[in-house]
KOLTIDO-437358 format. One line per field, with one value per residue (C-alpha): residue number from 1; x, z, y. Coordinates in steps of 0.5 Angstrom, whole numbers, plus 500, padded with zeros to 3 digits. Layout:
<sites>
k = NUM,...
x = X,...
z = Z,...
y = Y,...
</sites>
This chain:
<sites>
k = 1,2,3,4,5,6,7,8,9,10,11,12,13,14,15,16,17,18,19,20,21,22,23,24,25,26,27,28,29,30,31,32,33,34,35,36,37,38,39,40,41,42,43,44,45,46,47,48,49,50,51,52,53,54,55,56,57,58,59,60,61,62,63,64,65,66,67,68,69,70,71,72,73,74,75,76,77,78,79,80,81,82,83,84,85,86,87,88,89,90,91,92,93,94,95,96,97,98,99,100,101,102,103,104,105,106,107,108,109,110,111,112,113,114,115,116,117,118,119,120,121,122,123,124,125,126,127,128,129,130,131,132,133,134,135,136,137,138,139,140,141,142,143,144,145,146,147,148,149,150,151,152,153,154,155,156,157,158,159,160,161,162,163,164,165,166,167,168,169,170,171,172,173,174,175,176,177,178,179,180,181,182,183,184,185,186,187,188,189,190,191,192,193,194,195,196,197,198,199,200,201,202,203,204,205,206,207,208,209,210,211,212,213,214,215,216,217,218,219,220,221,222,223,224,225,226,227,228,229,230,231,232,233,234,235,236,237,238,239,240,241,242,243,244,245,246,247,248,249,250,251,252,253,254,255,256,257,258,259,260,261,262,263,264,265,266,267,268,269,270,271,272,273,274,275,276,277,278,279,280,281,282,283,284,285,286,287,288,289,290,291,292,293,294,295,296,297,298,299,300,301,302,303,304,305,306,307,308,309,310,311,312,313,314,315,316,317,318,319,320,321,322,323,324,325,326,327,328,329,330,331,332,333,334,335,336,337,338,339,340,341,342,343,344,345,346,347,348,349,350,351,352,353,354,355,356,357,358,359,360,361,362,363,364,365,366,367,368,369,370,371,372,373,374,375,376,377,378,379,380,381,382,383,384,385,386,387,388,389,390,391,392,393,394,395,396,397,398,399,400,401,402,403,404,405,406,407,408,409,410,411,412,413,414,415,416,417,418,419,420,421,422,423,424,425,426,427,428,429,430,431,432,433,434,435,436,437,438,439,440,441,442,443,444,445,446,447,448,449,450,451,452,453,454,455,456,457,458,459,460,461,462,463,464,465,466,467,468,469,470,471,472,473,474,475,476,477,478,479,480,481,482,483,484,485,486,487,488,489,490,491,492,493,494,495,496,497,498,499,500,501,502,503,504,505,506,507,508,509,510,511,512,513,514,515,516,517,518,519,520,521,522,523,524,525,526,527,528,529,530,531,532,533,534,535,536,537,538,539,540,541,542,543,544,545,546,547,548,549,550,551,552,553,554,555,556,557,558,559,560,561,562,563,564,565,566,567,568,569,570,571,572,573,574,575,576,577,578,579,580
x = 290,295,292,290,283,280,280,277,281,281,285,280,275,278,279,271,269,270,264,264,266,273,276,273,279,284,284,284,289,294,292,295,300,303,303,307,312,313,315,317,322,327,326,333,336,334,334,342,343,346,343,347,344,337,336,336,342,342,346,344,344,338,335,335,332,326,325,325,319,316,316,312,307,306,306,304,298,293,295,290,287,283,279,276,276,270,267,266,267,271,269,270,277,279,276,281,287,288,287,292,298,296,298,304,307,305,310,316,317,318,325,330,328,328,333,331,330,331,325,321,322,320,314,311,313,309,303,304,305,299,295,298,297,289,288,290,285,280,281,284,277,273,277,277,269,269,274,270,264,268,268,276,279,282,290,288,284,290,295,291,290,298,299,295,300,306,303,302,309,312,308,311,318,316,313,319,322,316,315,322,325,320,316,321,317,324,324,317,314,314,312,305,305,303,298,294,294,292,286,282,282,275,272,271,268,261,260,258,257,260,261,258,261,255,259,256,250,251,256,262,259,264,269,275,278,275,276,283,285,281,285,291,288,287,294,297,294,294,301,299,299,305,310,307,309,316,318,317,319,326,324,320,327,331,326,326,332,331,326,331,338,338,336,343,347,345,346,353,356,353,355,349,352,353,346,344,349,346,338,340,343,336,331,336,336,342,340,341,347,350,350,352,359,359,358,350,347,340,336,336,329,327,333,330,323,324,322,314,314,315,310,305,306,308,303,297,301,305,298,295,300,301,294,295,301,299,300,306,309,309,311,317,319,319,322,329,329,329,334,338,338,340,348,348,349,355,361,360,354,355,349,347,348,344,339,339,339,332,328,330,329,321,321,321,317,311,311,311,308,300,301,300,293,290,293,291,285,284,285,279,273,266,267,274,278,280,282,286,290,291,296,299,303,306,312,312,314,318,323,322,324,330,332,332,337,341,342,342,348,350,351,353,360,361,357,356,361,362,364,368,372,372,376,380,383,385,389,391,390,394,394,396,388,385,388,387,379,380,383,377,372,376,375,368,368,364,357,355,351,357,361,355,355,363,361,355,359,366,361,363,359,360,365,370,370,371,377,381,379,381,388,391,391,398,398,395,390,388,387,383,378,377,377,371,368,368,361,358,356,364,367,368,370,375,378,379,384,386,388,390,393,390,394,394,397,391,389,383,376,370,369,376,375,369,371,377,373,369,374,378,373,368,361,357,358,353,349,350,346,339,341,343,337,332,334,334,326,326,328,325,318,318,318,312,309,309,307,302,298,295,288,291,296,290,286,292,291,296,296,296,298,305,305,304,309,315,314,313,320,325,322,325,331,333,332,334,342,341,340,344
z = 968,965,963,956,953,950,942,937,935,928,924,918,923,928,921,918,925,924,922,915,921,922,915,914,920,916,909,913,916,911,906,912,913,907,906,913,911,905,908,914,911,908,913,916,911,906,913,913,906,903,901,893,893,894,902,908,909,917,922,926,932,929,926,933,936,930,931,938,938,933,938,944,939,936,942,948,945,943,951,953,945,947,952,946,941,946,948,941,937,932,926,927,931,924,919,924,923,916,914,920,917,909,912,914,908,905,910,910,902,903,908,902,900,906,909,916,914,922,923,917,918,925,923,918,923,929,924,921,928,931,926,927,934,933,928,933,938,933,929,934,939,932,932,939,939,932,936,942,939,937,943,943,937,940,939,931,930,933,930,923,924,926,920,915,918,915,909,907,909,905,899,901,900,893,894,894,887,883,885,886,879,876,875,876,882,886,894,893,890,895,900,895,893,901,902,896,899,907,904,901,908,906,903,907,914,910,910,917,924,929,935,942,948,948,956,957,958,955,952,957,958,960,958,954,960,964,960,960,967,967,962,967,973,971,968,974,979,977,979,974,969,971,972,965,961,965,965,956,954,955,949,945,947,942,937,935,933,926,922,925,925,922,915,916,919,912,907,911,911,908,900,898,891,891,892,888,883,884,884,877,875,879,875,868,869,866,868,875,874,869,877,881,877,878,885,886,892,893,897,904,904,900,903,910,907,909,915,914,907,914,918,912,909,916,923,923,924,929,932,932,935,940,942,945,951,956,954,957,955,949,950,954,949,943,947,948,940,938,942,942,934,934,937,928,926,931,929,921,915,912,907,909,917,916,914,917,924,921,920,927,930,927,929,935,934,932,938,942,939,938,944,948,944,947,954,954,951,956,961,960,964,960,957,956,950,946,952,955,947,948,953,950,946,952,952,945,946,952,949,942,944,948,943,938,943,944,938,934,938,939,931,929,934,931,927,921,915,913,918,920,913,916,921,917,911,916,920,912,908,903,902,895,894,898,893,887,890,890,884,880,885,881,875,877,875,882,883,885,890,892,893,897,902,903,904,908,913,913,914,909,904,898,894,892,900,902,897,901,907,906,903,909,913,914,910,916,919,911,911,917,917,910,912,917,914,906,902,905,898,896,902,900,893,896,901,895,892,898,901,895,900,906,912,911,904,900,894,896,893,896,898,901,903,907,910,913,916,919,922,924,928,930,928,929,937,937,938,944,949,945,946,953,955,950,955,961,960,959,964,969,965,968,974,973,970,978,981,976,977,985,983,990,986,979,983,987,987,989,989,982,983,987,981,975,980,981,972,970,974,971,963,965,968,962,957,960,961,954,950,955
y = 643,638,632,631,632,626,626,623,617,618,624,625,626,631,636,634,636,643,648,654,660,655,655,662,664,659,663,670,667,664,671,676,671,671,679,679,673,677,682,680,674,679,686,683,684,690,694,694,693,698,705,705,697,699,697,702,703,702,699,692,696,700,694,692,697,697,689,691,696,693,686,690,693,686,682,686,690,683,682,689,688,683,685,690,684,681,686,691,685,681,683,690,689,685,690,696,691,691,698,699,693,697,704,700,697,703,707,703,702,709,708,707,713,717,722,719,711,709,714,712,703,705,709,704,698,700,700,695,692,695,692,685,687,688,682,677,676,678,672,667,669,668,661,659,659,655,651,649,646,641,637,633,637,642,640,639,645,650,645,646,654,654,650,656,661,657,656,663,664,658,662,668,666,668,674,677,676,676,683,685,681,678,684,689,694,693,694,699,694,688,693,694,687,685,691,688,682,683,687,681,680,686,681,674,679,679,672,670,674,674,669,669,665,660,659,668,669,676,680,684,692,697,704,702,705,698,695,696,696,689,686,688,686,679,679,681,678,670,667,662,667,671,664,662,668,668,662,661,668,665,660,666,670,663,662,669,670,664,669,675,673,668,670,676,670,667,672,674,666,661,658,655,655,648,646,651,647,640,642,645,638,634,638,639,646,649,656,654,650,656,661,656,656,663,663,665,664,662,666,666,667,660,657,659,657,649,651,654,648,644,646,647,639,636,640,636,631,633,636,628,625,632,631,623,627,633,640,642,635,638,644,643,637,641,648,644,641,647,651,645,645,652,650,648,655,656,651,652,656,649,650,642,643,650,645,640,646,649,641,641,646,646,640,643,649,644,641,647,653,652,648,655,657,650,652,659,658,653,657,662,664,665,671,672,667,673,676,670,668,675,673,668,674,676,672,672,680,679,673,678,685,683,677,684,689,683,680,687,689,682,682,688,687,680,677,682,680,687,689,684,685,693,691,685,691,695,690,687,691,697,704,704,700,706,711,708,708,715,716,712,716,723,721,719,711,710,710,717,713,710,717,721,716,717,724,722,717,722,728,733,736,732,727,732,734,727,725,732,729,722,725,729,724,719,713,708,713,714,705,705,712,709,702,705,710,707,706,699,696,696,693,687,687,693,688,683,688,691,684,681,675,672,672,664,664,663,668,673,671,671,664,664,671,669,662,665,671,666,662,667,671,666,670,663,664,670,664,661,666,664,657,657,661,656,650,654,655,648,645,651,649,642,645,650,645,640,647,649,642,644,647,651,654,655,659,662,670,676,684,685,693,690,684,690,695,690,688,695,696,690,693,699,696,693,697,702,697,695,702,705
</sites>
């Protein structure tokens, strides 16, 4: 099971061995990922951005719940949808997924203007997740059939497929800025542009026929309920599958936070203006140099795009190298490297350390992530390739769900810069600064949306009622209440006025305040649970590899109802604890 397959010796020969359907799948994956990451790269920031600044105005806890539900739908649906793809055809599955995703993007675009942004964002992400969950087994099943015809090039095939994901992600980093800033369409334009990109995947469906498993005499038949039952029975009766899913989910628990938590962390704590100035000097761009002098940062989606760019240009090399070792050896090594890389974010938010950590993480990702598809495809019996490739998303979902819930709650409490600044104002601020803000609000010199947000937070009818409620409080109580309930978009600017001198004696400036908060409040500690869990998963995978080598263990079967029941009880217990 774990021995490396024989490989073609030439890198070029392996690339040239794939048929046209393979390259059609690459194109569809690229376009789908370009649309998906065009939204995914900025959604963590959009969700918690103040309403007055065009965002949805949610908390990190809200974001964690939405991401947890998103993860569950997107990662677990393929576990069952794979059997339907095998039964009803990959092309039909892909076509349905396109319309679901487009509807999801459209709904998400309305979150900022909705009265209940949480539920609008939740519904939109669920539609997007359902579409993505259907797309995965359809495109991966088609890919598996194509790759199977290029014997000896399996690692290269899945590596190129993974590379196409990141080509789309690399290009997607420029989609938000183009739609929102260059074209002036705002946040809704970002979502609309991604809808257009995903609709382009309807075109390639006209140019190929559904593949048939070369090991299968006839397509599987049965009712949808029977197919669902077979999917569950196959999953919960195999200790090999359950062991791989349970152990590797620890890696995905850590993995997804590079994309869900790190954008918020960088947006809050990293000063990248010095890097912007250096890049401007290197390319002779005076505009960038002037922006850097004003303290303008590189947008986090472009800064962190080094992950996708690196995979885009080097994945085929790592795929070729990893083909020389067993699947699980490559997986274990990659998991350990990626998990250790997260330590880079614990002690500093320095832009160069952040980038170095992302580079190290990316090396681990390229060694570990694509191999799960190769591993599951090798386990699949005749006629069940898409089903087993759907199972490969199960640990992804487990880790992503739990990671989202834990990261959201932890960052809301001890990582979010605005929340930490609210406490800083309450501890060190001057009541006179609150009175000054209230006078400006009464004079109409404060943005109307900010005043409405204050009234909403204080649970009163309007701005005058909010001002009156605050004035009725004693000085210290007024300061504490205002610090806690003031408009999110006003917190950082107000802190500079309320605390003109930091506790260390330095004058308050945006950079000085950020540095003091990072040193005093240690928001990087939120990364430790993900570091430890990822490393533990890597170590357990070594023991799993030794156990799974036995042919007897591979063929071992257990009662699926007992295993399924234990799994369901575990999920309910964990979610109940986290949400309770």
